[in-house]
C-alpha positions in Angstrom: 95.4 21.2 -33.7 97.1 24.1 -31.1 94.7 27.1 -31.2 96.4 30.6 -30.0 94.9 33.3 -28.7 94.9 35.6 -32.0 92.4 32.5 -33.2 90.5 32.6 -30.2 90.0 36.8 -30.4 89.2 36.2 -33.9 86.3 33.8 -33.5 85.2 35.7 -30.5 85.0 39.1 -31.8 83.8 37.3 -35.6 86.6 38.7 -37.4 87.3 37.5 -40.8 89.1 34.9 -40.4 86.3 33.7 -38.1 84.9 31.4 -40.7 88.4 29.8 -41.2 89.2 29.1 -37.8 86.0 27.3 -37.5 86.1 25.1 -40.8 90.0 24.1 -39.0 88.6 23.1 -35.7 85.8 20.9 -37.7 88.8 19.5 -39.6 90.9 19.1 -36.5 88.4 18.0 -33.4 91.5 17.0 -31.3 92.4 20.8 -30.3 94.6 21.8 -27.4 95.9 25.0 -26.3 99.0 26.3 -23.9 98.5 27.1 -20.4 100.4 30.3 -21.1 97.8 30.9 -24.1 94.8 30.7 -21.8 96.3 33.0 -19.7 97.5 35.4 -22.3 93.9 35.2 -23.5 91.9 35.9 -20.5 94.3 38.9 -19.9 93.9 40.0 -23.5 89.9 39.8 -23.4 89.3 41.1 -19.8 92.1 44.6 -20.7 90.6 44.7 -25.1 87.0 43.6 -24.5 84.9 43.2 -21.6 85.2 41.3 -18.0 81.6 39.1 -19.3 83.6 38.2 -22.6 86.0 35.4 -20.5 82.4 33.8 -19.9 82.1 33.3 -23.6 86.0 32.5 -23.8 85.5 29.5 -21.4 82.1 28.6 -23.2 84.0 28.9 -26.8 87.1 26.3 -25.2 85.0 23.8 -23.2 82.5 23.6 -27.0 85.8 22.5 -29.1 87.0 20.6 -26.4 89.8 22.1 -25.9 92.7 20.3 -23.6 94.9 22.6 -21.5 99.0 21.5 -21.8 101.2 22.5 -19.5 104.3 25.0 -20.0 107.5 23.4 -18.4 111.1 23.9 -17.8 112.0 22.4 -21.3 109.0 24.4 -23.8 110.3 27.8 -21.8 113.8 27.2 -22.9 112.5 26.6 -26.5 110.6 29.7 -26.0 113.6 31.6 -25.2 115.6 29.8 -28.5 112.4 30.8 -30.2 112.3 34.4 -29.3 116.3 34.8 -29.2 115.3 33.8 -32.8 112.3 35.5 -34.4 111.1 37.9 -31.3 110.6 41.4 -31.1 113.4 43.4 -31.8 115.5 40.7 -32.7 116.1 41.5 -36.0 113.9 38.7 -37.5 110.9 40.0 -39.8 108.6 37.3 -37.6 108.4 40.1 -34.4 107.3 37.4 -32.3 106.0 38.6 -28.7 106.1 36.5 -25.5 102.5 34.3 -26.4 103.8 33.7 -29.7 106.9 32.2 -28.8 105.3 30.0 -25.1 
């Protein structure tokens, strides 16, 4: 399973989707996170929440055993193609942002 920033934030903020995220994590014990998503999560938590929440974020990722996956040139090209097709301002209803594509 690959976890993204929105799922992490939902868990941290105890949003309604939190229980669904916990269930998915329990059903899929192997969890990965892109290095780009990890960076995005840190930035968003610092900006929208409180800097002390970054520690909670790190503990959560450690508890679920999230493996940070590198982001290489091939993935950058795939992310670019995804943005061209599904990104904000591209005319597709998905309106994906940078983090969604990476």
